[in-house]
C-alpha positions as CSV (number, residue, x, y, z in Angstrom):
1,X,-47.8,102.7,36.3
2,X,-46.2,100.6,39.0
3,X,-43.7,102.1,41.3
4,X,-40.6,100.3,42.5
5,X,-40.6,98.7,45.9
6,X,-38.3,100.7,48.3
7,X,-35.8,97.8,48.5
8,X,-35.6,97.6,44.7
9,X,-35.2,101.3,44.4
10,X,-32.4,101.2,47.0
11,X,-30.7,98.4,45.2
12,X,-30.8,100.3,41.9
13,X,-29.4,103.4,43.6
14,X,-26.5,101.3,45.1
15,X,-25.7,99.9,41.7
16,X,-25.7,103.3,40.1
17,X,-23.6,104.8,42.9
18,X,-21.1,101.9,42.6
19,X,-20.8,102.5,38.8
20,X,-20.3,106.3,39.4
21,X,-17.6,105.6,42.0
22,X,-15.8,103.4,39.5
23,X,-15.9,106.1,36.9
24,X,-14.8,108.7,39.4
25,X,-11.7,106.7,40.2
26,X,-10.9,106.4,36.5
27,X,-11.4,110.1,36.0
28,X,-9.2,110.9,39.1
29,X,-6.3,108.9,37.6
30,X,-6.7,110.8,34.3
31,X,-6.9,114.2,35.8
32,X,-4.5,114.0,38.7
33,X,-2.2,117.0,38.8
34,X,1.1,115.2,39.3
35,X,3.2,113.9,36.4
36,X,2.1,110.5,35.4
37,X,4.1,107.5,36.5
38,X,4.7,104.5,34.3
39,X,2.1,102.7,36.5
40,X,-0.4,105.5,35.6
41,X,0.3,105.1,31.9
42,X,-0.1,101.3,32.2
43,X,-3.4,101.8,34.0
44,X,-4.7,104.3,31.4
45,X,-3.7,101.8,28.6
46,X,-5.8,99.2,30.3
47,X,-8.7,101.4,31.3
48,X,-9.3,103.1,28.0
49,X,-9.9,99.9,26.0
50,X,-12.2,98.7,28.9
51,X,-14.2,101.9,28.6
52,X,-14.4,101.5,24.8
53,X,-15.7,98.0,25.3
54,X,-18.5,99.3,27.5
55,X,-19.5,102.0,25.0
56,X,-19.4,99.4,22.1
57,X,-21.6,97.1,24.2
58,X,-24.2,99.8,24.8
59,X,-24.2,100.8,21.1
60,X,-24.4,97.1,20.1
61,X,-27.5,96.6,22.2
62,X,-29.1,99.7,20.7
63,X,-28.9,98.7,17.0
64,X,-31.6,99.5,14.6
65,X,-34.1,96.9,13.6
66,X,-35.3,96.4,10.0
67,X,-38.4,98.4,10.9
68,X,-36.3,101.5,11.9
69,X,-36.7,101.2,15.7
70,X,-34.1,100.5,18.4
71,X,-33.7,96.9,19.3
72,X,-33.8,97.7,23.0
73,X,-35.7,100.9,23.5
74,X,-38.2,100.2,20.7
75,X,-38.3,103.9,19.9
76,X,-37.4,105.3,16.5
77,X,-33.7,104.9,15.7
78,X,-31.4,106.6,16.6
79,X,-32.8,106.1,20.0
80,X,-31.9,108.5,22.9
81,X,-29.0,106.2,24.1
82,X,-27.3,106.3,20.6
83,X,-28.0,110.0,20.2
84,X,-26.5,110.8,23.7
85,X,-23.5,108.5,23.1
86,X,-22.9,110.1,19.7
87,X,-23.1,113.6,21.1
88,X,-20.7,112.9,24.0
89,X,-18.2,111.0,21.9
90,X,-18.1,113.3,18.9
91,X,-18.1,116.6,20.9
92,X,-15.5,118.7,19.0
93,X,-14.5,120.4,22.3
94,X,-13.4,117.2,24.0
95,X,-10.0,115.6,23.6
96,X,-11.2,112.3,22.1
97,X,-12.0,114.0,18.8
98,X,-8.6,115.8,18.8
99,X,-6.8,112.5,19.6
100,X,-8.5,110.7,16.7
101,X,-7.7,113.5,14.3
102,X,-4.1,113.5,15.4
103,X,-3.8,109.7,14.8
104,X,-5.4,110.0,11.4
105,X,-3.2,112.9,10.4
106,X,-0.1,110.8,11.4
107,X,-1.1,108.0,9.0
């Protein structure tokens, strides 16, 4: 198995750290202790759909092929990416599930 060249490994690390920093900023806004301002609410209303687009994009790439394997991973479907996303999104102890139930109950 080939190993990555140090420069490529560093570039991958920088990309990953940049993505984590971006997510950290989003999390900071969501969890800040002060009362939310109108600007915070507007930011959240922009940020949440953006994050949903990212998740949908990941799930779209990892669709099942007619043979039963993941289109990207080529492992049996549901692949590890879909399984992890499902577990994180549908975790009954997180607020996303409570929010979805609340919206459905209001209909």
